[in-house]
C-alpha positions in Angstrom: 0.0 0.0 0.0 2.9 2.3 0.7 4.3 1.7 -2.7 0.9 2.3 -4.3 0.6 5.7 -2.6 3.6 6.8 -4.7 1.7 6.4 -8.0 1.3 9.8 -9.5 -0.8 8.4 -12.3 -4.1 7.2 -10.6 -6.4 5.2 -12.8 -10.1 5.6 -13.1 -12.5 2.8 -13.6 -13.7 2.1 -17.2 -17.3 2.7 -16.0 -16.4 6.3 -15.4 -14.8 6.9 -18.8 -16.7 8.6 -21.6 -15.5 8.4 -25.2 -16.6 11.2 -27.5 -16.3 12.0 -31.2 -14.5 15.2 -30.5 -12.0 13.3 -28.4 -11.4 10.8 -31.2 -10.8 13.7 -33.7 -8.3 15.3 -31.3 -6.5 12.0 -30.7 -6.1 11.3 -34.5 -4.8 14.8 -35.1 -2.4 14.6 -32.2 -1.0 11.1 -33.2 -0.5 12.3 -36.7 1.4 15.4 -35.5 3.5 13.2 -33.3 4.5 10.9 -36.2 5.4 13.8 -38.5 7.4 15.6 -35.8 9.2 12.4 -34.8 10.3 11.7 -38.4 11.4 15.3 -38.7 13.4 15.1 -35.6 14.9 11.8 -36.7 16.0 13.4 -40.0 17.6 16.3 -38.1 19.4 13.8 -35.9 20.8 11.9 -38.8 21.9 15.0 -40.7 25.1 16.6 -39.2 25.0 20.4 -38.6 27.8 22.5 -40.0 29.7 25.1 -38.0 32.0 27.6 -39.7 35.0 29.4 -38.3 37.4 31.9 -39.8 41.2 31.6 -39.5 44.3 33.3 -41.0 45.6 31.1 -43.8 49.1 30.0 -42.9 49.5 27.4 -45.6 52.3 28.0 -48.2 53.7 26.3 -51.3 50.4 24.7 -52.3 48.8 24.6 -55.7 45.2 25.1 -56.6 43.2 23.1 -59.1 40.9 25.2 -61.4 38.0 23.2 -62.9 36.6 24.8 -66.1 33.9 24.0 -68.6 33.2 26.9 -71.0 31.5 26.9 -74.4 32.2 29.5 -77.1 29.3 29.2 -79.6 31.0 31.3 -82.3 34.7 30.7 -81.8 36.6 27.7 -83.3 38.8 25.5 -81.2 41.7 25.9 -83.6 42.0 29.6 -82.8 41.6 29.6 -79.0 44.6 29.6 -76.6 44.2 28.9 -72.9 46.9 30.8 -71.0 47.6 31.0 -67.2 50.0 33.2 -65.5 50.6 34.5 -61.9 52.5 37.1 -59.9 55.2 34.5 -59.1 56.2 34.6 -62.8 54.9 31.2 -63.8 53.3 31.1 -67.2 51.4 28.2 -68.9 51.0 29.1 -72.5 48.5 27.4 -74.8 47.5 24.8 -72.2 46.4 21.5 -73.7 47.3 19.0 -71.0 44.2 18.0 -69.1 42.1 20.2 -71.3 39.6 18.7 -73.8 38.4 20.8 -76.8 35.2 19.7 -78.5 34.2 21.2 -81.8 30.6 22.2 -82.5 28.8 23.6 -85.5 27.2 27.1 -85.2 23.9 25.3 -84.7 25.3 23.4 -81.7 25.7 20.0 -83.4 28.7 17.9 -82.3 31.6 17.7 -84.8 34.3 16.0 -82.8 37.3 16.5 -80.6 40.3 18.5 -81.4 43.2 16.2 -80.9 46.5 17.3 -79.5 49.6 15.2 -80.0 49.3 13.4 -76.6 45.6 12.6 -77.1 46.2 11.4 -80.7 48.9 9.0 -79.5 46.5 7.6 -76.9 43.8 7.1 -79.5 46.2 5.4 -82.0 47.6 3.2 -79.4 50.9 2.7 -81.1 49.4 2.5 -84.6 50.7 4.5 -87.6 48.8 7.7 -88.3 48.1 8.7 -91.9 50.3 11.4 -93.5 48.0 12.4 -96.4 44.4 12.2 -95.2 43.4 15.4 -97.1 44.0 13.6 -100.4 42.0 11.0 -102.2 43.8 7.7 -102.5 44.2 8.0 -106.2 45.7 11.4 -105.8 48.6 10.2 -103.7 51.7 10.2 -105.8 54.0 7.2 -106.1 56.9 9.0 -104.4 54.8 9.4 -101.3 54.0 5.7 -101.0 57.0 5.0 -98.7 55.7 3.8 -95.3 55.6 6.8 -93.0 53.8 7.6 -89.8 52.3 11.0 -88.9 51.2 10.9 -85.3 51.8 14.6 -84.6 52.0 17.9 -86.4 55.8 17.7 -86.0 55.8 14.4 -87.9 53.7 16.0 -90.7 56.1 18.9 -91.0 59.1 16.5 -91.2 57.6 14.3 -93.8 56.4 17.1 -96.0 59.8 18.8 -95.8 61.5 15.6 -96.8 59.3 15.1 -99.9 59.8 18.7 -101.3 56.4 18.8 -103.1 54.6 22.0 -103.8 51.3 20.1 -103.4 52.0 19.3 -99.8 51.2 21.9 -97.3 51.5 20.9 -93.7 48.9 23.5 -92.8 46.2 21.5 -94.6 46.8 18.4 -92.5 44.0 17.9 -89.8 46.7 17.5 -87.1 48.1 20.9 -87.9 44.9 23.0 -88.1 45.3 24.4 -84.6 49.0 25.4 -85.1 48.3 26.7 -88.6 45.6 29.0 -87.4 47.7 30.3 -84.5 50.5 31.1 -86.9 48.2 32.7 -89.4 45.3 34.3 -87.5 43.7 35.5 -90.7 42.4 31.9 -91.2 40.4 32.1 -88.0 37.6 34.1 -89.6 37.2 31.4 -92.3 36.4 28.6 -89.7 32.7 28.8 -88.7 32.5 26.6 -85.7 32.0 26.7 -81.9 34.1 25.2 -79.2 33.8 23.7 -75.7 36.8 23.7 -73.4 36.6 21.3 -70.5 39.1 20.1 -68.0 41.4 21.5 -65.3 44.7 23.3 -64.7 46.8 23.7 -61.7 48.2 27.0 -60.6 50.3 28.4 -57.7 48.4 29.6 -54.6 49.1 33.2 -55.5 47.3 35.9 -57.4 47.1 35.5 -61.1 44.8 35.1 -64.1 43.9 32.6 -66.7 42.2 33.5 -70.0 41.0 32.3 -73.3 41.8 34.5 -76.2 42.3 34.1 -80.0 45.7 33.9 -81.6 49.0 32.4 -80.8 50.4 33.3 -77.3 54.1 33.6 -76.7 56.5 35.3 -74.4 58.3 38.3 -75.9 62.0 39.1 -75.4 61.0 41.5 -72.7 59.2 38.8 -70.8 55.7 40.0 -71.7 52.9 37.7 -72.8 51.8 38.5 -76.3 48.8 37.2 -78.3 49.4 37.3 -82.1 46.4 38.1 -84.2 45.2 40.5 -86.8 44.1 43.8 -85.1 41.9 44.8 -88.0 39.9 41.5 -87.5 39.1 42.3 -83.9 35.5 42.8 -84.6 35.2 39.3 -86.1 36.2 37.6 -82.8 32.9 36.9 -81.2 33.8 35.8 -77.7 30.3 35.1 -76.5 30.4 32.3 -74.0 28.5 30.1 -71.6 30.3 29.1 -68.4 28.8 25.7 -67.5 31.1 25.2 -64.5 34.0 27.0 -62.8 35.3 26.0 -59.5 38.6 26.1 -57.5 39.6 22.9 -55.7 37.7 19.7 -55.1 33.9 19.8 -54.4 32.5 19.6 -50.9 28.9 19.6 -49.6 26.7 22.6 -50.2 29.4 24.5 -52.1 28.0 27.3 -54.4 29.9 28.3 -57.5 28.6 31.8 -58.5 29.7 31.5 -62.2 28.0 28.1 -62.9 25.6 28.4 -65.9 26.6 32.1 -66.4 25.9 33.3 -70.0 27.4 36.3 -71.9 26.2 36.7 -75.5 27.3 39.4 -77.9 24.8 40.3 -80.6 27.6 41.9 -82.7 31.2 43.1 -82.4 33.7 41.9 -79.9 35.4 42.9 -76.6 36.9 41.5 -73.5 35.0 39.9 -70.6 36.8 40.2 -67.3 35.8 38.3 -64.2 37.4 39.4 -60.9 37.5 36.4 -58.6 38.2 36.4 -54.9 39.3 32.9 -53.9 38.8 31.9 -50.3 40.7 28.8 -49.1 38.3 26.4 -47.4 38.7 23.3 -45.2 35.8 20.9 -44.7 35.9 18.5 -41.8 33.4 15.6 -42.0 31.8 14.0 -39.0 33.6 10.8 -40.0 37.0 12.5 -39.5 37.8 13.0 -43.2 39.1 16.4 -44.2 38.9 18.1 -47.6 41.1 21.1 -48.6 39.3 23.2 -51.2 38.3 26.7 -52.1 35.2 28.8 -52.7 35.0 32.2 -54.4 33.0 35.4 -55.0 33.1 37.3 -58.3 32.4 40.6 -60.0 32.6 41.2 -63.7 32.8 43.9 -66.4 32.9 44.1 -70.2 35.0 46.3 -72.4 34.0 46.8 -76.0 36.6 46.5 -78.7 34.9 49.3 -80.6 35.0 52.0 -78.0 37.9 54.4 -78.7 37.9 55.6 -75.1 38.8 52.1 -73.9 42.0 52.0 -76.0 43.2 48.8 -77.5 41.3 45.8 -76.2 42.4 42.2 -76.5 39.3 40.1 -77.3 38.8 37.2 -74.9 37.5 36.0 -71.5 39.8 36.8 -68.6 39.5 35.4 -65.1 41.6 37.5 -62.7 41.8 35.8 -59.3 43.2 36.8 -56.0 43.8 34.6 -52.9 42.2 35.7 -49.7 44.4 35.6 -46.6 41.5 34.3 -44.5 40.6 30.6 -44.5 37.1 29.3 -43.8 36.8 26.1 -41.9 33.6 24.1 -41.9 33.1 21.4 -39.3 30.3 18.9 -39.2 28.8 18.1 -35.8 26.5 15.2 -35.0 23.6 15.8 -32.6 24.0 13.7 -29.4 21.6 10.8 -28.8 20.5 12.2 -25.4 19.5 15.5 -27.1 17.5 13.4 -29.7 15.8 11.4 -26.9 15.0 14.6 -25.0 13.4 16.1 -28.1 11.3 13.0 -28.6 10.0 13.2 -25.1 9.2 16.9 -25.4 7.3 16.2 -28.7 5.2 13.3 -27.4 4.6 14.8 -23.9 3.9 18.3 -25.2 1.4 17.2 -27.9 -0.5 14.9 -25.5 -0.7 17.6 -22.9 -1.9 20.3 -25.3 -4.3 17.7 -26.9 -5.7 16.9 -23.4 -6.3 20.6 -22.7 -8.0 21.1 -26.1 -10.2 17.9 -25.6 -11.2 19.0 -22.1 -12.2 22.5 -23.3 -14.3 21.0 -26.2 -15.9 18.6 -23.8 -16.7 21.3 -21.2 -18.1 23.5 -24.0 -20.3 20.8 -25.4 -21.6 19.9 -21.9 -22.4 23.5 -21.1 -24.4 23.8 -24.4 -26.3 20.6 -23.6 -27.1 21.8 -20.1 -28.3 25.2 -21.5 -30.6 23.6 -24.1 -32.2 21.4 -21.4 -32.9 24.4 -19.2 -34.5 26.3 -22.1 -36.8 23.4 -23.0 
């Protein structure tokens, strides 16, 4: 009996219990709310929360991977040079390693890939490449029949120089189209194609820029980077572009790349598009203990027309001028503790049942009062 006196939940006899329709409605609604809130709390428990902190970036000597996927609807692959340079003095001229160029017609139909020497060797797999694909088989002279392999533009130049034939022009060979256009930029306006550049390049973790521009790029005797093209054809270089993707470093959860799916279309003329990018080093710590070193960025942009005399001479192209922030962002995933989850469940169930009991009692009292009032009137 002493133990029973400690029971704070006294039970009433079933004979004294009354079940009502309003009570059933409140019960169904409250049970439904409990189920929904429990599932919501479970999802929140299983999803780690992210906490961010700011630190001074003390890392040095690292390199950053730049992932790029850009389409030029009106510029051929043969005339485009990808160049990267930084304040440390490193220059990457006409980057082709890890960059894939895909040719498209002006209507957007796929033509094929532009092959560099390394890509061609991979495709041939040690086989012998043709030296005269631009000629019909019956037009190949007997003197050319000696077994030769042309697996690069350098091979084509060597073979054609050896044969001393006026009919042979290395610029006409498919392997040499890119180099021929870079050497003679006037040919660029005769190629009516589009181009997609996709891949990545690695740069020093210092301020710099990378850009895509027409013409052959080379370093002058004074150490300056020069693009060779016909200045009077500037208006023909339509550098309209679509940035499908641009990011720095490897991806991490919930990263936003501001330039993804950005579009810049010129109706006529040409000019230079400049994107000023602020790169912020970022570290992401997963709840499992894995760590990713990456970057995020913000960007502003501007356009200079090649036909505005007040702008002076303008090199047509798309420039990405980036600077590295001295502040690092660190994201850390935190898992909600099980005790917190259990406390939340108890609060949900107990709170809803308590509120539901108050609502049911109020409805019952109101209906009883109305019933009593109606009996008194009658």
